gemmi code that builds the backbone of each chain (N, CA, C; Angstrom):
import gemmi

chains = {
    "A": [
        ("MET", (180.068, 126.493, 207.228), (179.031, 126.071, 208.161), (179.489, 124.824, 208.919)),
        ("THR", (179.412, 124.898, 210.243), (179.825, 123.732, 211.046), (178.624, 123.182, 211.813)),
        ("PHE", (178.657, 121.920, 212.108), (177.598, 121.290, 212.900), (178.145, 120.966, 214.285)),
        ("ASN", (177.322, 121.214, 215.314), (177.725, 120.704, 216.613), (177.245, 119.254, 216.745)),
        ("ARG", (177.613, 118.626, 217.829), (177.327, 117.218, 218.035), (175.817, 116.908, 217.915)),
        ("ARG", (174.981, 117.774, 218.524), (173.538, 117.520, 218.554), (172.940, 117.557, 217.136)),
        ("GLN", (173.398, 118.559, 216.336), (172.857, 118.680, 214.973), (173.219, 117.467, 214.130)),
        ("VAL", (174.437, 116.982, 214.323), (174.882, 115.827, 213.545), (173.985, 114.632, 213.847)),
        ("PHE", (173.664, 114.428, 215.116), (172.781, 113.313, 215.503), (171.413, 113.472, 214.850)),
        ("GLY", (170.913, 114.709, 214.882), (169.591, 114.980, 214.307), (169.545, 114.645, 212.832)),
        ("LEU", (170.558, 115.060, 212.101), (170.611, 114.814, 210.658), (170.684, 113.329, 210.358)),
        ("THR", (171.502, 112.628, 211.088), (171.661, 111.202, 210.850), (170.336, 110.483, 211.086)),
        ("ALA", (169.665, 110.852, 212.175), (168.389, 110.224, 212.493), (167.379, 110.498, 211.388)),
        ("GLY", (167.374, 111.743, 210.870), (166.462, 112.121, 209.797), (166.713, 111.304, 208.547)),
        ("ALA", (167.976, 111.171, 208.191), (168.343, 110.432, 206.987), (167.956, 108.971, 207.142)),
        ("ALA", (168.180, 108.405, 208.328), (167.855, 107.010, 208.582), (166.354, 106.799, 208.464)),
        ("ALA", (165.585, 107.747, 209.015), (164.123, 107.644, 208.950), (163.674, 107.675, 207.497)),
        ("PHE", (164.293, 108.553, 206.686), (163.920, 108.667, 205.282), (164.205, 107.361, 204.546)),
        ("LEU", (165.390, 106.799, 204.796), (165.777, 105.558, 204.124), (164.838, 104.422, 204.496)),
        ("ALA", (164.369, 104.426, 205.746), (163.475, 103.361, 206.198), (162.118, 103.462, 205.507)),
        ("VAL", (161.698, 104.709, 205.206), (160.380, 104.908, 204.611), (160.420, 104.696, 203.095)),
        ("ALA", (161.522, 105.115, 202.462), (161.603, 105.107, 200.998), (161.282, 103.752, 200.350)),
        ("PRO", (161.874, 102.641, 200.833), (161.565, 101.370, 200.171), (160.095, 101.005, 200.279)),
        ("ARG", (159.458, 101.425, 201.387), (158.043, 101.098, 201.560), (157.190, 101.815, 200.524)),
        ("ILE", (157.583, 103.040, 200.152), (156.833, 103.780, 199.137), (156.881, 103.023, 197.816)),
        ("SER", (158.084, 102.610, 197.405), (158.187, 101.936, 196.117), (157.494, 100.579, 196.167)),
        ("PHE", (157.472, 99.952, 197.369), (156.799, 98.665, 197.497), (155.292, 98.830, 197.307)),
        ("ALA", (154.741, 99.907, 197.848), (153.308, 100.161, 197.720), (152.931, 100.311, 196.250)),
        ("ALA", (153.824, 100.941, 195.469), (153.540, 101.158, 194.053), (153.474, 99.837, 193.300)),
        ("THR", (154.243, 98.841, 193.764), (154.257, 97.595, 193.000), (153.091, 96.671, 193.373)),
        ("GLU", (152.364, 96.987, 194.463), (151.253, 96.111, 194.848), (150.186, 96.040, 193.765)),
        ("ASP", (149.849, 97.203, 193.190), (148.899, 97.261, 192.068), (149.394, 96.406, 190.920)),
        ("THR", (150.710, 96.519, 190.673), (151.320, 95.795, 189.574), (151.211, 94.297, 189.809)),
        ("GLU", (151.540, 93.870, 191.055), (151.432, 92.447, 191.394), (150.011, 91.948, 191.154)),
        ("ALA", (149.029, 92.763, 191.582), (147.627, 92.387, 191.416), (147.284, 92.237, 189.939)),
        ("ALA", (147.808, 93.172, 189.111), (147.530, 93.132, 187.680), (148.146, 91.882, 187.040)),
        ("ILE", (149.362, 91.513, 187.496), (150.019, 90.321, 186.959), (149.208, 89.081, 187.342)),
        ("LYS", (148.793, 89.020, 188.629), (148.003, 87.875, 189.121), (146.719, 87.725, 188.315)),
        ("ALA", (146.032, 88.857, 188.066), (144.770, 88.820, 187.328), (145.003, 88.300, 185.910)),
        ("PHE", (146.151, 88.665, 185.339), (146.465, 88.286, 183.962), (146.827, 86.805, 183.863)),
        ("THR", (147.648, 86.314, 184.830), (148.122, 84.925, 184.748), (147.143, 83.965, 185.402)),
        ("GLY", (146.132, 84.479, 186.084), (145.202, 83.616, 186.786), (145.815, 83.062, 188.059)),
        ("GLY", (146.670, 83.844, 188.702), (147.247, 83.452, 189.985), (148.606, 82.788, 189.878)),
        ("ALA", (149.011, 82.352, 188.688), (150.293, 81.656, 188.537), (151.452, 82.643, 188.650)),
        ("GLU", (152.607, 82.143, 189.112), (153.807, 82.964, 189.227), (154.578, 82.860, 187.916)),
        ("PRO", (154.704, 83.949, 187.138), (155.396, 83.847, 185.853), (156.901, 83.589, 186.009)),
        ("VAL", (157.477, 82.838, 185.071), (158.895, 82.485, 185.098), (159.661, 83.461, 184.206)),
        ("GLU", (160.929, 83.720, 184.549), (161.744, 84.601, 183.703), (162.211, 83.828, 182.472)),
        ("GLY", (162.428, 84.559, 181.373), (162.933, 83.929, 180.160), (161.866, 83.851, 179.090)),
        ("THR", (162.260, 83.421, 177.885), (161.400, 83.260, 176.712), (160.892, 84.602, 176.173)),
        ("ILE", (160.495, 85.511, 177.059), (160.023, 86.827, 176.618), (161.150, 87.849, 176.786)),
        ("THR", (161.296, 88.731, 175.804), (162.292, 89.790, 175.878), (161.600, 91.129, 175.726)),
        ("LEU", (161.855, 92.005, 176.689), (161.317, 93.357, 176.639), (162.430, 94.273, 176.173)),
        ("ASP", (162.135, 95.104, 175.191), (163.143, 95.990, 174.632), (162.759, 97.435, 174.935)),
        ("THR", (163.529, 98.078, 175.819), (163.248, 99.469, 176.169), (164.555, 100.253, 176.149)),
        ("PRO", (164.477, 101.583, 175.971), (165.708, 102.365, 176.073), (166.129, 102.456, 177.538)),
        ("GLU", (167.436, 102.578, 177.818), (167.897, 102.705, 179.194), (167.471, 104.051, 179.773)),
        ("ILE", (167.611, 105.077, 178.945), (167.243, 106.425, 179.367), (166.241, 106.994, 178.367)),
        ("ALA", (165.107, 107.474, 178.872), (164.115, 108.110, 178.005), (164.082, 109.583, 178.378)),
        ("GLU", (164.459, 110.446, 177.433), (164.483, 111.870, 177.750), (163.080, 112.396, 177.944)),
        ("ASN", (162.168, 111.962, 177.086), (160.806, 112.449, 177.142), (159.872, 111.292, 177.497)),
        ("GLY", (159.282, 111.379, 178.689), (158.402, 110.317, 179.145), (157.100, 110.215, 178.372)),
        ("ASN", (156.835, 111.178, 177.477), (155.592, 111.149, 176.713), (155.575, 110.094, 175.622)),
        ("THR", (156.727, 109.824, 175.038), (156.795, 108.781, 174.015), (158.050, 107.968, 174.243)),
        ("VAL", (157.881, 106.829, 174.871), (158.992, 105.920, 175.106), (158.759, 104.681, 174.245)),
        ("PRO", (159.651, 104.401, 173.299), (159.441, 103.211, 172.461), (159.678, 101.934, 173.257)),
        ("VAL", (158.748, 101.002, 173.198), (158.950, 99.698, 173.827), (158.608, 98.608, 172.821)),
        ("GLY", (159.324, 97.508, 172.927), (159.067, 96.369, 172.051), (159.102, 95.097, 172.866)),
        ("VAL", (158.296, 94.117, 172.468), (158.377, 92.807, 173.111), (158.505, 91.745, 172.038)),
        ("SER", (159.237, 90.694, 172.363), (159.258, 89.538, 171.472), (159.283, 88.292, 172.342)),
        ("VAL", (158.529, 87.295, 171.912), (158.423, 86.043, 172.649), (158.842, 84.920, 171.704)),
        ("GLU", (159.725, 84.033, 172.222), (160.149, 82.885, 171.419), (158.993, 81.897, 171.351)),
        ("SER", (158.528, 81.649, 170.150), (157.430, 80.696, 169.985), (157.334, 80.327, 168.514)),
        ("PRO", (156.986, 79.052, 168.201), (156.838, 78.686, 166.790), (155.609, 79.317, 166.156)),
        ("MET", (154.643, 79.801, 166.962), (153.408, 80.432, 166.493), (152.662, 79.550, 165.494)),
        ("THR", (152.418, 78.300, 165.868), (151.574, 77.414, 165.058), (150.209, 77.331, 165.735)),
        ("ALA", (149.253, 76.667, 165.070), (147.876, 76.647, 165.565), (147.774, 76.031, 166.963)),
        ("ASP", (148.686, 75.071, 167.308), (148.567, 74.454, 168.634), (149.676, 74.867, 169.599)),
        ("ASN", (150.543, 75.787, 169.210), (151.580, 76.275, 170.114), (151.868, 77.735, 169.778)),
        ("TYR", (151.185, 78.623, 170.453), (151.377, 80.043, 170.163), (151.235, 80.887, 171.428)),
        ("VAL", (151.622, 82.155, 171.303), (151.514, 83.101, 172.413), (150.126, 83.724, 172.336)),
        ("GLU", (149.377, 83.614, 173.408), (148.021, 84.155, 173.397), (148.039, 85.670, 173.541)),
        ("SER", (148.677, 86.133, 174.620), (148.694, 87.574, 174.845), (149.904, 88.010, 175.654)),
        ("VAL", (150.215, 89.285, 175.532), (151.324, 89.888, 176.265), (150.792, 91.144, 176.956)),
        ("LEU", (151.072, 91.238, 178.261), (150.618, 92.378, 179.048), (151.814, 93.278, 179.329)),
        ("ILE", (151.661, 94.579, 179.122), (152.719, 95.540, 179.426), (152.270, 96.380, 180.626)),
        ("LEU", (153.155, 96.489, 181.625), (152.828, 97.266, 182.820), (153.942, 98.263, 183.112)),
        ("ALA", (153.565, 99.408, 183.678), (154.536, 100.394, 184.135), (154.249, 100.649, 185.608)),
        ("GLU", (155.155, 100.169, 186.471), (154.953, 100.201, 187.927), (154.675, 101.584, 188.494)),
        ("GLY", (155.394, 102.595, 187.975), (155.365, 103.908, 188.603), (154.347, 104.867, 188.023)),
        ("ASN", (153.487, 104.408, 187.120), (152.464, 105.282, 186.550), (151.258, 105.341, 187.494)),
        ("PRO", (150.400, 106.392, 187.358), (149.216, 106.472, 188.217), (148.380, 105.192, 188.159)),
        ("SER", (148.342, 104.562, 187.000), (147.690, 103.258, 186.876), (148.653, 102.383, 186.084)),
        ("PRO", (149.011, 101.187, 186.594), (150.106, 100.443, 185.965), (149.806, 99.872, 184.576)),
        ("ALA", (148.531, 99.665, 184.233), (148.216, 99.044, 182.949), (148.658, 99.935, 181.794)),
        ("VAL", (149.299, 99.361, 180.799), (149.720, 100.117, 179.618), (148.991, 99.608, 178.381)),
        ("ALA", (149.157, 98.326, 178.090), (148.518, 97.757, 176.903), (148.568, 96.241, 176.982)),
        ("THR", (147.660, 95.590, 176.276), (147.666, 94.139, 176.166), (147.626, 93.779, 174.691)),
        ("PHE", (148.596, 92.996, 174.251), (148.620, 92.542, 172.865), (148.028, 91.138, 172.802)),
        ("HIS", (147.191, 90.885, 171.812), (146.662, 89.539, 171.605), (147.168, 89.033, 170.264)),
        ("PHE", (147.805, 87.873, 170.285), (148.335, 87.309, 169.047), (147.503, 86.101, 168.622)),
        ("THR", (147.619, 85.734, 167.361), (146.994, 84.515, 166.854), (148.045, 83.779, 166.027)),
        ("ALA", (147.699, 82.580, 165.565), (148.629, 81.818, 164.733), (148.949, 82.599, 163.453)),
        ("LEU", (148.027, 83.469, 163.017), (148.238, 84.266, 161.800), (149.278, 85.369, 162.008)),
        ("SER", (149.631, 85.658, 163.272), (150.608, 86.718, 163.529), (151.994, 86.342, 163.017)),
        ("GLY", (152.266, 85.039, 162.910), (153.566, 84.613, 162.380), (154.682, 84.688, 163.401)),
        ("ALA", (154.824, 85.813, 164.071), (155.841, 85.976, 165.098), (155.225, 86.794, 166.232)),
        ("ALA", (155.539, 86.419, 167.471), (154.970, 87.138, 168.616), (155.847, 88.330, 168.952)),
        ("GLU", (155.759, 89.354, 168.113), (156.558, 90.560, 168.306), (155.674, 91.771, 168.085)),
        ("ALA", (155.835, 92.777, 168.925), (155.080, 94.012, 168.722), (155.855, 95.171, 169.323)),
        ("LYS", (155.660, 96.333, 168.721), (156.307, 97.548, 169.222), (155.267, 98.636, 169.313)),
        ("THR", (155.394, 99.490, 170.323), (154.511, 100.643, 170.431), (155.255, 101.748, 171.178)),
        ("ARG", (154.550, 102.834, 171.461), (155.159, 103.934, 172.220), (154.282, 104.206, 173.418)),
        ("ILE", (154.911, 104.371, 174.585), (154.122, 104.528, 175.805), (154.536, 105.765, 176.605)),
        ("ARG", (153.707, 106.098, 177.617), (153.982, 107.227, 178.513), (154.515, 106.683, 179.828)),
        ("LEU", (155.547, 107.310, 180.354), (156.063, 106.945, 181.664), (156.123, 108.201, 182.522)),
        ("ALA", (155.536, 108.131, 183.735), (155.445, 109.301, 184.606), (156.789, 109.655, 185.212)),
        ("LYS", (157.628, 108.637, 185.502), (158.921, 108.867, 186.146), (159.812, 107.653, 185.910)),
        ("THR", (161.028, 107.698, 186.448), (161.928, 106.563, 186.358), (161.300, 105.362, 187.067)),
        ("GLN", (161.247, 104.232, 186.393), (160.529, 103.081, 186.946), (160.826, 101.806, 186.178)),
        ("ASN", (160.262, 100.703, 186.679), (160.379, 99.425, 185.987), (159.217, 99.258, 185.013)),
        ("VAL", (159.548, 98.776, 183.811), (158.513, 98.393, 182.857), (158.517, 96.870, 182.826)),
        ("ILE", (157.336, 96.267, 182.848), (157.216, 94.820, 182.961), (156.413, 94.272, 181.784)),
        ("ALA", (156.846, 93.147, 181.245), (156.081, 92.470, 180.202), (155.824, 91.042, 180.652)),
        ("VAL", (154.572, 90.602, 180.547), (154.200, 89.239, 180.916), (153.547, 88.585, 179.702)),
        ("ALA", (154.004, 87.369, 179.370), (153.444, 86.651, 178.224), (152.657, 85.456, 178.711)),
        ("LYS", (151.554, 85.183, 178.027), (150.744, 84.008, 178.346), (150.657, 83.134, 177.102)),
        ("MET", (151.083, 81.873, 177.224), (151.027, 80.932, 176.111), (149.661, 80.256, 176.061)),
        ("ASN", (149.360, 79.597, 174.922), (148.048, 78.948, 174.825), (147.919, 77.754, 175.768)),
        ("ASP", (149.066, 77.180, 176.235), (148.979, 76.073, 177.191), (148.907, 76.571, 178.638)),
        ("GLY", (148.858, 77.885, 178.842), (148.666, 78.439, 180.178), (149.951, 78.841, 180.883)),
        ("SER", (151.133, 78.478, 180.341), (152.375, 78.872, 181.001), (152.611, 80.374, 180.800)),
        ("THR", (153.300, 80.994, 181.784), (153.491, 82.441, 181.731), (154.962, 82.797, 181.941)),
        ("PHE", (155.385, 83.867, 181.286), (156.770, 84.316, 181.349), (156.808, 85.821, 181.589)),
        ("ILE", (157.909, 86.271, 182.246), (157.985, 87.689, 182.615), (159.369, 88.251, 182.297)),
        ("ASP", (159.424, 89.541, 181.995), (160.697, 90.251, 181.855), (160.472, 91.675, 182.355)),
        ("ARG", (161.500, 92.243, 183.028), (161.353, 93.627, 183.488), (162.625, 94.417, 183.222)),
        ("LYS", (162.463, 95.696, 182.894), (163.597, 96.576, 182.607), (163.337, 97.913, 183.282)),
        ("GLU", (164.419, 98.506, 183.807), (164.265, 99.842, 184.382), (164.493, 100.881, 183.292)),
        ("VAL", (163.638, 101.893, 183.259), (163.791, 102.991, 182.312), (163.940, 104.284, 183.115)),
        ("LYS", (165.020, 105.023, 182.833), (165.228, 106.305, 183.507), (164.535, 107.381, 182.690)),
        ("VAL", (163.689, 108.168, 183.339), (162.907, 109.172, 182.634), (163.351, 110.558, 183.081)),
        ("THR", (163.682, 111.431, 182.104), (164.125, 112.777, 182.426), (162.926, 113.703, 182.635)),
        ("ILE", (161.978, 113.704, 181.679), (160.780, 114.534, 181.808), (159.582, 113.587, 181.848)),
        ("GLY", (158.788, 113.660, 182.908), (157.641, 112.777, 183.074), (156.586, 112.996, 182.001)),
        ("GLY", (155.778, 111.982, 181.754), (154.841, 112.048, 180.629), (153.382, 111.934, 180.996)),
        ("CYS", (152.984, 112.386, 182.185), (151.568, 112.235, 182.505), (150.863, 113.559, 182.720)),
        ("GLY", (151.484, 114.659, 182.312), (150.820, 115.954, 182.429), (150.746, 116.416, 183.870)),
        ("GLY", (150.356, 117.664, 184.124), (150.308, 118.147, 185.505), (148.909, 118.530, 185.924)),
    ],
    "B": [
        ("MET", (138.297, 118.451, 167.845), (139.341, 117.508, 167.449), (139.169, 117.115, 165.993)),
        ("ALA", (140.252, 117.213, 165.288), (140.228, 116.792, 163.881), (139.979, 115.286, 163.815)),
        ("THR", (139.355, 114.839, 162.749), (139.096, 113.412, 162.598), (140.427, 112.671, 162.531)),
        ("PRO", (140.600, 111.654, 163.383), (141.858, 110.921, 163.362), (142.107, 110.280, 161.997)),
        ("LYS", (143.358, 110.412, 161.547), (143.695, 109.904, 160.225), (144.653, 108.722, 160.367)),
        ("PRO", (144.210, 107.513, 159.972), (145.113, 106.373, 160.104), (146.143, 106.329, 158.985)),
        ("ARG", (147.342, 105.915, 159.347), (148.385, 105.708, 158.349), (148.924, 104.290, 158.544)),
        ("VAL", (148.934, 103.511, 157.474), (149.313, 102.110, 157.584), (150.360, 101.775, 156.534)),
        ("LYS", (151.351, 101.004, 156.944), (152.387, 100.570, 156.009), (152.376, 99.044, 155.927)),
        ("VAL", (151.938, 98.536, 154.776), (151.931, 97.091, 154.532), (152.675, 96.868, 153.223)),
        ("PRO", (153.575, 95.873, 153.132), (154.227, 95.617, 151.847), (153.187, 95.260, 150.781)),
        ("LYS", (153.407, 95.696, 149.527), (152.438, 95.417, 148.460), (152.501, 93.969, 148.017)),
        ("LYS", (153.735, 93.406, 148.096), (153.922, 92.031, 147.631), (154.649, 91.229, 148.696)),
        ("ALA", (154.379, 89.917, 148.717), (155.088, 89.030, 149.634), (155.121, 87.648, 149.013)),
        ("SER", (156.048, 86.816, 149.482), (156.050, 85.442, 148.988), (155.216, 84.591, 149.937)),
        ("LYS", (154.745, 83.441, 149.462), (153.851, 82.586, 150.231), (154.498, 82.149, 151.552)),
        ("GLY", (153.776, 82.322, 152.642), (154.273, 81.899, 153.949), (155.208, 82.892, 154.616)),
        ("GLU", (155.445, 84.019, 153.968), (156.354, 85.021, 154.514), (155.729, 85.731, 155.736)),
        ("VAL", (156.597, 86.051, 156.717), (156.132, 86.830, 157.873), (156.476, 88.294, 157.604)),
        ("ILE", (155.459, 89.105, 157.401), (155.685, 90.512, 157.071), (155.500, 91.393, 158.299)),
        ("THR", (156.085, 92.581, 158.244), (155.937, 93.545, 159.336), (154.955, 94.623, 158.900)),
        ("ILE", (154.021, 94.930, 159.796), (153.027, 95.955, 159.512), (153.223, 97.087, 160.520)),
        ("LYS", (153.216, 98.318, 160.012), (153.361, 99.474, 160.900), (152.121, 100.340, 160.767)),
        ("THR", (151.546, 100.754, 161.889), (150.373, 101.620, 161.830), (150.536, 102.784, 162.790)),
        ("LEU", (149.918, 103.892, 162.419), (149.924, 105.086, 163.252), (148.605, 105.803, 163.012)),
        ("ILE", (148.003, 106.297, 164.066), (146.774, 107.080, 163.889), (146.907, 108.356, 164.697)),
        ("SER", (146.486, 109.469, 164.107), (146.585, 110.737, 164.830), (145.441, 110.813, 165.832)),
        ("HIS", (145.791, 110.909, 167.108), (144.777, 110.964, 168.170), (145.443, 111.515, 169.431)),
        ("PRO", (144.787, 112.439, 170.157), (145.456, 113.021, 171.337), (145.630, 112.042, 172.498)),
        ("MET", (144.859, 110.951, 172.569), (144.922, 109.988, 173.671), (144.902, 110.710, 175.019)),
        ("GLU", (143.845, 111.491, 175.241), (143.704, 112.255, 176.482), (143.605, 111.286, 177.655)),
        ("SER", (144.586, 111.372, 178.596), (144.736, 110.317, 179.600), (143.733, 110.375, 180.738)),
        ("GLY", (143.063, 111.526, 180.938), (142.175, 111.652, 182.090), (142.930, 112.027, 183.356)),
        ("GLN", (144.242, 112.311, 183.225), (145.064, 112.696, 184.372), (145.377, 114.194, 184.333)),
        ("ARG", (145.266, 114.787, 183.146), (145.678, 116.190, 182.997), (144.574, 117.129, 183.473)),
        ("LYS", (144.993, 118.348, 183.872), (144.028, 119.353, 184.299), (144.104, 120.551, 183.363)),
        ("ASP", (142.952, 121.234, 183.185), (142.975, 122.445, 182.365), (143.382, 123.637, 183.238)),
        ("LYS", (143.326, 124.854, 182.655), (143.810, 126.048, 183.378), (143.059, 126.300, 184.673)),
        ("GLU", (141.769, 125.917, 184.727), (140.963, 126.142, 185.942), (141.148, 125.029, 186.962)),
        ("GLY", (141.962, 124.043, 186.646), (142.207, 122.956, 187.594), (141.209, 121.821, 187.488)),
        ("ASN", (140.348, 121.864, 186.461), (139.403, 120.754, 186.292), (140.066, 119.634, 185.500)),
        ("LEU", (139.730, 118.409, 185.827), (140.288, 117.281, 185.087), (139.711, 117.262, 183.672)),
        ("ILE", (140.584, 117.053, 182.706), (140.122, 116.888, 181.328), (139.686, 115.429, 181.200)),
        ("PRO", (138.428, 115.164, 180.788), (137.975, 113.768, 180.765), (138.793, 112.898, 179.821)),
        ("ARG", (138.907, 111.634, 180.193), (139.682, 110.677, 179.405), (139.027, 110.464, 178.049)),
        ("GLN", (139.806, 110.498, 177.000), (139.329, 110.064, 175.686), (140.476, 109.443, 174.925)),
        ("ILE", (140.476, 108.131, 174.837), (141.563, 107.434, 174.162), (140.989, 106.441, 173.157)),
        ("ILE", (141.847, 105.936, 172.318), (141.478, 104.791, 171.480), (141.731, 103.579, 172.359)),
        ("ASN", (140.699, 102.774, 172.636), (140.897, 101.684, 173.593), (141.192, 100.339, 172.940)),
        ("THR", (140.874, 100.184, 171.666), (141.134, 98.904, 171.010), (141.645, 99.112, 169.594)),
        ("PHE", (142.599, 98.305, 169.221), (143.069, 98.272, 167.844), (143.016, 96.826, 167.379)),
        ("LYS", (142.581, 96.623, 166.142), (142.417, 95.271, 165.643), (142.927, 95.180, 164.219)),
        ("CYS", (143.553, 94.082, 163.863), (143.968, 93.847, 162.483), (143.413, 92.505, 162.060)),
        ("GLU", (142.677, 92.515, 160.938), (142.107, 91.270, 160.406), (142.593, 91.056, 158.988)),
        ("PHE", (142.719, 89.780, 158.609), (143.090, 89.444, 157.235), (141.978, 88.580, 156.667)),
        ("ASP", (141.258, 89.097, 155.666), (140.108, 88.407, 155.076), (139.155, 87.885, 156.154)),
        ("GLY", (138.876, 88.713, 157.150), (137.905, 88.360, 158.181), (138.465, 87.574, 159.348)),
        ("GLN", (139.729, 87.141, 159.280), (140.321, 86.386, 160.381), (141.227, 87.283, 161.201)),
        ("LEU", (141.115, 87.194, 162.524), (141.891, 88.048, 163.414), (143.381, 87.709, 163.339)),
        ("VAL", (144.206, 88.754, 163.161), (145.659, 88.580, 163.121), (146.278, 89.072, 164.419)),
        ("PHE", (145.878, 90.276, 164.831), (146.488, 90.926, 165.992), (145.478, 91.883, 166.600)),
        ("GLU", (145.466, 91.922, 167.936), (144.561, 92.842, 168.611), (145.299, 93.455, 169.782)),
        ("CYS", (144.978, 94.697, 170.108), (145.631, 95.349, 171.235), (144.612, 96.147, 172.035)),
        ("ASP", (144.585, 95.899, 173.368), (143.774, 96.727, 174.261), (144.682, 97.805, 174.805)),
        ("MET", (144.280, 99.050, 174.692), (145.149, 100.142, 175.118), (144.599, 100.827, 176.357)),
        ("ASP", (145.521, 101.245, 177.220), (145.185, 102.006, 178.411), (145.737, 103.422, 178.227)),
        ("PRO", (145.384, 104.352, 179.140), (145.827, 105.736, 178.933), (147.349, 105.914, 178.864)),
        ("ALA", (148.122, 104.904, 179.248), (149.579, 105.040, 179.207), (150.157, 104.875, 177.809)),
        ("VAL", (149.318, 104.656, 176.796), (149.832, 104.609, 175.427), (149.935, 106.049, 174.925)),
        ("SER", (151.057, 106.367, 174.265), (151.332, 107.739, 173.836), (150.286, 108.279, 172.864)),
        ("ALA", (150.237, 109.604, 172.767), (149.413, 110.255, 171.750), (149.857, 109.772, 170.376)),
        ("ASN", (148.939, 109.765, 169.424), (149.192, 109.234, 168.090), (149.721, 107.797, 168.171)),
        ("PRO", (148.889, 106.881, 168.711), (149.385, 105.525, 168.985), (149.988, 104.822, 167.764)),
        ("TYR", (151.164, 104.275, 168.006), (151.932, 103.589, 166.974), (151.938, 102.106, 167.298)),
        ("MET", (151.762, 101.278, 166.306), (151.783, 99.824, 166.514), (152.598, 99.187, 165.412)),
        ("GLU", (153.474, 98.312, 165.823), (154.234, 97.548, 164.830), (154.095, 96.081, 165.198)),
        ("PHE", (153.698, 95.249, 164.240), (153.506, 93.826, 164.530), (153.708, 93.032, 163.245)),
        ("ASN", (153.529, 91.710, 163.352), (153.797, 90.845, 162.207), (152.549, 90.105, 161.758)),
        ("ALA", (152.608, 89.620, 160.533), (151.524, 88.789, 160.011), (152.132, 87.793, 159.044)),
        ("LYS", (151.575, 86.574, 159.055), (152.040, 85.539, 158.142), (151.038, 85.472, 157.008)),
        ("VAL", (151.504, 85.612, 155.773), (150.575, 85.609, 154.643), (150.765, 84.363, 153.785)),
        ("GLU", (149.661, 83.674, 153.515), (149.688, 82.455, 152.698), (149.074, 82.718, 151.323)),
        ("ASN", (148.195, 83.711, 151.228), (147.542, 83.998, 149.955), (147.227, 85.489, 149.857)),
        ("SER", (146.942, 85.941, 148.621), (146.602, 87.351, 148.437), (145.315, 87.669, 149.187)),
        ("GLY", (145.188, 88.881, 149.641), (143.975, 89.243, 150.373), (144.030, 90.670, 150.866)),
        ("THR", (143.120, 90.989, 151.775), (143.010, 92.359, 152.257), (143.162, 92.398, 153.775)),
        ("PHE", (144.001, 93.310, 154.232), (144.133, 93.572, 155.658), (143.148, 94.673, 156.012)),
        ("LYS", (142.433, 94.456, 157.118), (141.513, 95.487, 157.582), (141.952, 95.913, 158.977)),
        ("PHE", (142.123, 97.221, 159.180), (142.562, 97.749, 160.466), (141.430, 98.562, 161.083)),
        ("THR", (141.169, 98.349, 162.351), (140.079, 99.039, 163.032), (140.572, 99.637, 164.342)),
        ("TRP", (140.255, 100.883, 164.564), (140.550, 101.552, 165.841), (139.220, 101.939, 166.472)),
        ("VAL", (139.049, 101.679, 167.777), (137.810, 102.024, 168.465), (138.095, 103.104, 169.501)),
        ("ASP", (137.371, 104.212, 169.381), (137.542, 105.350, 170.283), (136.656, 105.167, 171.512)),
        ("ASP", (137.024, 105.825, 172.639), (136.204, 105.802, 173.856), (134.777, 106.292, 173.586)),
        ("ASP", (134.612, 107.250, 172.668), (133.276, 107.780, 172.394), (132.486, 106.902, 171.423)),
        ("GLY", (133.046, 105.759, 171.054), (132.323, 104.817, 170.198), (132.648, 104.956, 168.718)),
        ("SER", (133.366, 106.023, 168.340), (133.725, 106.179, 166.924), (134.644, 105.052, 166.495)),
        ("ILE", (134.532, 104.677, 165.234), (135.385, 103.619, 164.688), (136.119, 104.178, 163.477)),
        ("TYR", (137.417, 104.008, 163.458), (138.216, 104.470, 162.333), (138.752, 103.235, 161.633)),
        ("GLU", (138.688, 103.217, 160.290), (139.083, 102.018, 159.568), (140.037, 102.322, 158.424)),
        ("SER", (140.796, 101.308, 158.059), (141.693, 101.422, 156.922), (141.853, 100.028, 156.323)),
        ("GLU", (141.993, 99.966, 154.995), (142.165, 98.661, 154.343), (143.363, 98.685, 153.415)),
        ("ASN", (144.114, 97.583, 153.393), (145.267, 97.474, 152.501), (145.278, 96.104, 151.844)),
        ("LYS", (145.536, 96.094, 150.527), (145.591, 94.823, 149.794), (147.036, 94.336, 149.726)),
        ("ILE", (147.203, 93.019, 149.692), (148.531, 92.456, 149.518), (148.459, 91.346, 148.477)),
        ("THR", (149.505, 91.278, 147.632), (149.562, 90.252, 146.602), (150.631, 89.241, 146.976)),
        ("VAL", (150.260, 87.978, 146.990), (151.222, 86.923, 147.300), (151.577, 86.196, 146.015)),
        ("GLU", (152.876, 86.089, 145.765), (153.323, 85.469, 144.509), (153.897, 84.091, 144.765)),
    ],
}
model = gemmi.Model(1)
for chain_id, residues in chains.items():
    chain = gemmi.Chain(chain_id)
    for i, (resn, *xyz) in enumerate(residues, 1):
        res = gemmi.Residue()
        res.name, res.seqid = resn, gemmi.SeqId(i, " ")
        for name, pos in zip(("N", "CA", "C"), xyz):
            atom = gemmi.Atom()
            atom.name, atom.element = name, gemmi.Element(name[0])
            atom.pos, atom.b_iso = gemmi.Position(*pos), 0.0
            res.add_atom(atom)
        chain.add_residue(res)
    model.add_chain(chain)
structure = gemmi.Structure()
structure.add_model(model)
structure.setup_entities()
């Protein structure tokens, strides 16, 4: 199969148009996520570090993806992690779960299993009792989506 | 739906001040409200929305869950134990049902 000059121009223009639109689609998906982070932190911009999100690089089955979070903290009565929010950008609704810790937790670590609709970023935001916030994000590649049809 | 059955793993013994790991699992379909049945109607959402762990009446760990948590929700977390006592685990269903489990721990 050969292309003449006109067809080649048409294809290039089509591909360029697609590339221009694609980033906007993924940006729209993160707006909900940004709003959820803002609501959780009370408007503050979370800093990277202190919190570690543990996810597999590739999840074959999006129905059960193991995720873990751990936050560096002494977990004493006056210095502890209040809560950790887990978000999945590419799901129909980004909220996944919120963990609430207390000084009795001993360590700010938790693991669970979540559903991911497609390949996307998973985000964890931690809120300390003094109001400071921390964020970590990891991309998870999903082979089979986990939100049903 | 069969009555959800909680399964909890707590060490029987611990030393004073030790941080122990607790693992819990409850059988539940966690219907997300996104799926459709054969006729194309949405299956209504029914999930466990809250999980709580208390030690002798004091809150240790709590989790608010959204439909993105997998079926048969699994939770692994930690607790610091200073004295012998009882852990109480509570799961709250969207329909208001409450499922409970209790485990004793001895601190030496």
